[in-house]
C-alpha positions as CSV (number, residue, x, y, z in Angstrom):
1,M,-58.4,-8.6,104.7
2,S,-55.1,-9.9,106.0
3,I,-53.8,-13.1,104.5
4,P,-50.8,-14.5,106.4
5,F,-48.1,-16.2,104.3
6,S,-46.6,-19.3,106.0
7,S,-42.8,-19.7,106.4
8,S,-41.2,-22.1,103.9
9,R,-37.7,-23.2,103.2
10,R,-36.3,-21.3,100.3
11,S,-36.7,-23.0,96.9
12,T,-37.9,-26.3,98.3
13,V,-40.1,-28.2,95.8
14,G,-43.4,-30.1,96.1
15,L,-44.9,-31.8,93.1
16,E,-48.5,-32.8,92.2
17,W,-49.2,-35.3,89.4
18,E,-52.8,-35.9,88.3
19,L,-53.2,-39.4,86.9
20,A,-56.2,-40.7,84.8
21,C,-57.6,-44.2,85.4
22,V,-58.1,-45.9,82.0
23,D,-59.7,-49.3,81.3
24,H,-57.0,-51.6,80.0
25,A,-59.2,-53.3,77.4
26,S,-61.1,-50.3,75.9
27,G,-58.8,-47.3,76.6
28,E,-61.8,-45.4,78.0
29,L,-61.6,-43.5,81.2
30,S,-62.6,-45.6,84.2
31,P,-64.2,-44.3,87.5
32,A,-61.8,-46.4,89.5
33,A,-60.5,-43.7,92.0
34,P,-63.1,-44.5,94.7
35,E,-61.8,-48.1,94.8
36,V,-58.2,-46.9,95.1
37,F,-59.2,-44.8,98.1
38,A,-61.2,-47.6,99.6
39,A,-58.0,-49.7,99.5
40,L,-55.4,-47.1,100.4
41,G,-57.3,-44.4,102.1
42,E,-57.4,-40.8,100.9
43,G,-54.7,-38.5,102.0
44,T,-55.6,-36.1,104.8
45,E,-55.9,-32.5,103.8
46,G,-52.7,-30.7,104.7
47,E,-50.5,-33.8,105.2
48,F,-47.8,-35.0,102.8
49,P,-47.2,-37.2,101.1
50,Q,-50.6,-38.2,100.0
51,V,-52.8,-39.9,97.4
52,T,-55.9,-37.8,97.0
53,A,-59.2,-37.4,95.1
54,E,-59.7,-34.9,92.3
55,F,-62.7,-33.4,90.5
56,L,-63.7,-36.6,88.7
57,T,-63.8,-40.2,89.8
58,N,-61.5,-41.1,87.0
59,T,-58.6,-39.3,88.6
60,V,-56.1,-40.0,91.3
61,E,-53.6,-37.3,92.3
62,V,-50.2,-38.1,93.9
63,V,-48.6,-35.3,95.9
64,S,-45.1,-35.1,97.3
65,G,-44.0,-33.3,100.4
66,P,-41.5,-30.4,100.2
67,H,-37.9,-31.4,99.3
68,D,-34.7,-29.5,98.7
69,R,-33.9,-31.7,95.7
70,V,-36.3,-32.5,92.9
71,Q,-35.1,-36.1,92.6
72,D,-36.3,-36.7,96.2
73,A,-39.8,-35.4,95.4
74,V,-39.8,-37.6,92.2
75,A,-38.8,-40.6,94.3
76,E,-41.7,-40.0,96.7
77,L,-44.2,-39.7,93.8
78,D,-42.8,-42.9,92.3
79,G,-43.4,-44.8,95.5
80,M,-47.0,-43.5,95.7
81,V,-47.7,-44.5,92.1
82,R,-46.5,-48.0,92.9
83,R,-49.0,-48.1,95.7
84,V,-51.8,-47.0,93.5
85,R,-50.9,-49.5,90.8
86,A,-51.0,-52.3,93.3
87,V,-54.7,-51.6,93.5
88,T,-55.5,-50.6,89.9
89,D,-53.5,-53.4,88.1
90,P,-55.7,-56.2,89.4
91,L,-58.8,-54.2,88.4
92,G,-57.6,-54.1,84.8
93,V,-57.1,-50.3,85.1
94,D,-54.0,-48.5,83.7
95,L,-52.7,-45.1,84.8
96,M,-52.0,-42.5,82.2
97,C,-51.4,-38.8,82.1
98,A,-51.9,-36.2,79.4
99,G,-53.7,-32.8,79.4
100,T,-56.8,-34.5,78.0
101,H,-58.1,-37.9,77.1
102,P,-58.1,-38.3,73.3
103,F,-61.6,-39.8,72.9
104,S,-63.6,-40.3,76.1
105,Q,-66.7,-38.1,76.5
106,W,-67.0,-35.5,79.3
107,F,-70.7,-36.1,79.9
108,Q,-70.0,-39.7,80.8
109,Q,-67.7,-38.9,83.7
110,R,-68.7,-38.7,87.3
111,V,-68.0,-35.9,89.7
112,T,-66.3,-37.1,92.9
113,P,-69.0,-37.3,95.6
114,G,-68.7,-36.0,99.1
115,H,-66.6,-32.9,98.3
116,E,-68.6,-29.7,98.8
117,R,-66.3,-27.5,96.7
118,Y,-66.7,-29.7,93.7
119,A,-70.5,-29.6,94.0
120,T,-70.3,-25.8,94.3
121,L,-68.1,-25.6,91.3
122,V,-70.5,-27.5,89.1
123,D,-73.5,-25.7,90.4
124,R,-71.9,-22.3,89.6
125,T,-70.1,-23.1,86.3
126,Q,-72.6,-25.6,84.8
127,W,-71.7,-26.7,81.3
128,W,-68.2,-25.3,81.3
129,G,-67.4,-26.8,84.7
130,R,-68.7,-30.2,83.8
131,Q,-66.3,-30.4,80.9
132,L,-63.2,-30.2,83.0
133,M,-62.0,-33.6,81.9
134,I,-58.4,-32.4,82.1
135,W,-55.1,-33.3,83.9
136,G,-52.1,-31.3,84.9
137,V,-48.8,-31.1,86.8
138,H,-48.6,-28.5,89.6
139,M,-45.4,-27.4,91.2
140,H,-44.9,-25.6,94.5
141,V,-41.6,-23.7,95.2
142,G,-40.8,-22.3,98.6
143,I,-40.5,-18.6,99.1
144,D,-38.5,-17.2,102.0
145,D,-40.0,-13.7,102.1
146,R,-43.7,-12.8,101.5
147,D,-42.7,-9.6,99.8
148,K,-41.0,-11.6,97.0
149,V,-44.1,-13.6,96.1
150,L,-45.7,-11.2,93.6
151,P,-42.5,-10.0,92.0
152,I,-41.5,-13.6,91.4
153,I,-44.9,-14.4,89.9
154,N,-44.7,-11.4,87.6
155,G,-41.2,-12.6,86.5
156,L,-42.4,-16.2,86.0
157,L,-45.0,-15.1,83.5
158,T,-42.2,-14.3,81.1
159,Y,-41.5,-18.1,81.1
160,Y,-45.2,-19.1,80.9
161,P,-44.9,-20.3,77.2
162,H,-41.8,-22.4,78.0
163,F,-43.7,-24.5,80.5
164,Q,-46.8,-24.6,78.3
165,A,-44.9,-25.7,75.2
166,L,-42.8,-28.3,77.1
167,S,-45.9,-30.0,78.6
168,A,-48.5,-29.5,75.8
169,S,-50.2,-32.9,75.4
170,S,-53.9,-32.2,74.7
171,P,-54.5,-31.8,71.0
172,F,-57.6,-34.0,71.1
173,W,-60.9,-33.3,72.8
174,A,-63.7,-35.9,72.8
175,G,-62.4,-37.6,69.7
176,E,-61.7,-34.4,67.7
177,D,-58.4,-32.9,66.7
178,T,-58.6,-29.3,68.0
179,G,-55.6,-28.0,66.1
180,Y,-54.1,-26.9,69.5
181,A,-51.1,-28.4,71.2
182,S,-52.8,-27.7,74.5
183,N,-56.6,-27.6,74.4
184,R,-56.5,-28.0,78.2
185,A,-55.1,-24.5,78.5
186,M,-58.0,-23.1,76.5
187,M,-60.6,-25.1,78.4
188,F,-59.5,-24.3,81.9
189,Q,-59.3,-20.6,81.5
190,Q,-63.1,-20.4,80.9
191,L,-63.7,-20.6,84.6
192,P,-64.1,-17.2,86.1
193,T,-61.4,-17.8,88.8
194,A,-58.9,-19.5,86.4
195,G,-56.5,-18.4,83.8
196,L,-53.6,-15.8,84.0
197,P,-53.1,-14.0,87.3
198,P,-53.3,-10.2,87.4
199,Q,-49.9,-8.6,87.7
200,L,-49.9,-7.1,91.2
201,G,-47.3,-5.0,92.8
202,A,-47.5,-5.7,96.6
203,W,-49.0,-8.3,98.9
204,A,-51.6,-5.7,100.0
205,N,-52.9,-5.6,96.4
206,Y,-53.4,-9.3,96.5
207,E,-55.3,-9.0,99.7
208,E,-57.5,-6.4,98.1
209,V,-58.3,-8.6,95.2
210,V,-59.2,-11.5,97.5
211,D,-61.3,-9.2,99.6
212,D,-63.2,-7.8,96.7
213,L,-63.9,-11.2,95.2
214,T,-65.0,-12.6,98.5
215,H,-67.2,-9.6,99.2
216,V,-69.2,-10.2,96.0
217,G,-69.4,-13.9,96.4
218,V,-67.1,-15.0,93.6
219,I,-65.0,-17.0,96.0
220,D,-65.2,-18.1,99.7
221,D,-61.4,-17.8,100.2
222,H,-58.1,-17.3,98.4
223,S,-57.6,-21.0,97.7
224,E,-60.5,-20.8,95.1
225,L,-58.5,-18.5,92.9
226,R,-57.3,-21.1,90.4
227,W,-54.8,-18.9,88.5
228,D,-52.1,-20.5,86.3
229,V,-49.5,-19.1,88.6
230,R,-50.6,-18.1,92.1
231,P,-49.5,-17.6,95.7
232,S,-50.1,-20.5,98.0
233,P,-50.1,-18.7,101.4
234,K,-50.9,-21.9,103.4
235,W,-47.7,-23.6,102.2
236,G,-45.5,-20.5,101.8
237,T,-45.0,-21.2,98.1
238,V,-45.5,-20.0,94.6
239,E,-47.6,-22.6,92.7
240,L,-47.2,-23.1,89.0
241,R,-50.3,-24.7,87.5
242,V,-49.5,-24.0,83.8
243,C,-48.5,-27.5,82.7
244,D,-50.6,-30.1,80.9
245,G,-50.3,-33.5,82.3
246,V,-47.1,-35.3,81.2
247,P,-46.8,-39.1,80.7
248,S,-43.6,-39.9,82.6
249,I,-42.3,-39.2,86.0
250,E,-39.0,-38.1,84.5
251,E,-40.8,-35.3,82.7
252,V,-42.5,-34.3,85.9
253,G,-39.1,-34.0,87.5
254,A,-37.7,-32.0,84.5
255,L,-40.5,-29.4,84.8
256,G,-40.1,-29.3,88.5
257,A,-36.4,-28.6,88.2
258,L,-36.9,-25.8,85.7
259,A,-39.5,-24.2,88.1
260,Q,-37.1,-24.5,91.0
261,C,-34.2,-23.0,89.1
262,L,-36.2,-20.1,87.8
263,V,-37.7,-19.2,91.2
264,E,-34.3,-19.4,92.8
265,D,-32.8,-17.2,90.1
266,L,-35.6,-14.6,90.5
267,S,-35.3,-14.7,94.3
268,T,-31.5,-14.1,94.1
269,R,-32.1,-11.1,91.7
270,L,-34.5,-9.6,94.2
271,D,-31.9,-10.1,97.0
272,R,-29.4,-8.2,94.9
273,D,-31.9,-5.4,94.0
274,E,-31.4,-6.4,90.3
275,P,-34.3,-5.8,87.9
276,I,-36.6,-8.6,86.9
277,G,-37.9,-8.6,83.3
278,V,-41.7,-8.3,83.2
279,L,-43.8,-8.6,80.1
280,Q,-46.8,-6.4,79.4
281,P,-50.1,-8.3,80.2
282,W,-51.1,-8.3,76.5
283,F,-47.8,-10.0,75.6
284,V,-48.3,-12.6,78.4
285,R,-51.8,-13.4,77.0
286,E,-50.4,-13.7,73.5
287,N,-47.6,-16.0,74.6
288,K,-50.1,-18.3,76.4
289,W,-52.2,-18.5,73.2
290,R,-49.2,-19.1,71.0
291,A,-47.8,-21.9,73.2
292,A,-51.2,-23.5,73.5
293,R,-51.8,-23.4,69.8
294,Y,-48.3,-24.3,68.5
295,G,-46.6,-26.1,71.4
296,M,-42.8,-26.5,70.7
297,E,-43.2,-24.8,67.3
298,A,-44.4,-21.5,68.9
299,V,-42.6,-18.3,68.2
300,I,-42.8,-16.4,71.5
301,I,-42.3,-12.8,72.7
302,R,-39.2,-12.8,74.8
303,N,-39.2,-9.4,76.4
304,S,-41.0,-6.1,76.8
305,H,-39.4,-4.7,73.6
306,G,-41.3,-7.4,71.6
307,D,-38.3,-9.4,70.4
308,E,-39.3,-12.9,69.3
309,A,-37.8,-16.3,69.1
310,L,-38.7,-19.9,68.5
311,V,-39.5,-21.3,72.0
312,T,-37.0,-24.2,71.6
313,D,-34.2,-21.7,70.8
314,D,-35.1,-19.5,73.8
315,L,-35.2,-22.6,76.0
316,A,-31.7,-23.5,75.0
317,V,-30.5,-20.0,76.0
318,L,-32.5,-20.2,79.2
319,L,-31.0,-23.5,80.2
320,D,-27.5,-22.2,79.8
């Protein structure tokens, strides 16, 4: 199977912010998204910017186009949120974003009708799929050479716990304190096509994985691989899907800027034939769990030698 990778301007950034609709009086989730789309129209697949539906009718997603500067992507998102609020405010509906809602019940939420892929997801995953009452921030960063995609993804996995810890915002689930900073991370990885990506060496290896999973009916196409970090061949990007939802647009921008800088740094190292630090898969898994469990108090594994540090200390070094 051949999967073409679209051309994309190097290190451009596109941001996706999933917003929950919440009843102003009760704080419960509200199935207001269909009214938003009735008033504004739903964005057309493949066009940016757009306001679009998500898995549940309590969710509106705002998506920026690709930008060279994060602040321009953030400004575009802000304009779309203002458009959405012009509809939701008169309805008595607030917009919020966190990895999960603290007390609403998953079985009371409605799946967005008219989307075949959502119906297929629920039919296949049943109880686990129906519980996906979660929200996140996704970031696309443009890659100028297809052969860089998988090495960059492997390099980004070293920084997985940094993104998870910075965004962790889902300690509660259906009214219970889970003891995790990010219960969303634990919930979403239960799907058979979600969670950490395999560490692949070449684009042909990625094509082999997609071919195998398509052949046995796990997926219909590569877009159904919902890995935490994945190639996005249609847009010519690497997509980071690690982050819990965050409550402010400034935080969306901060995460997007970190993603852009890391990808550009890794891309530059590849151009110079410099080595990229890669963690063993079992260290990557452990780091994901530690960041989901402890958030900003996580002690993470920094390198393949097993050296450890508090994630906040390692972030300070990383930012310098």
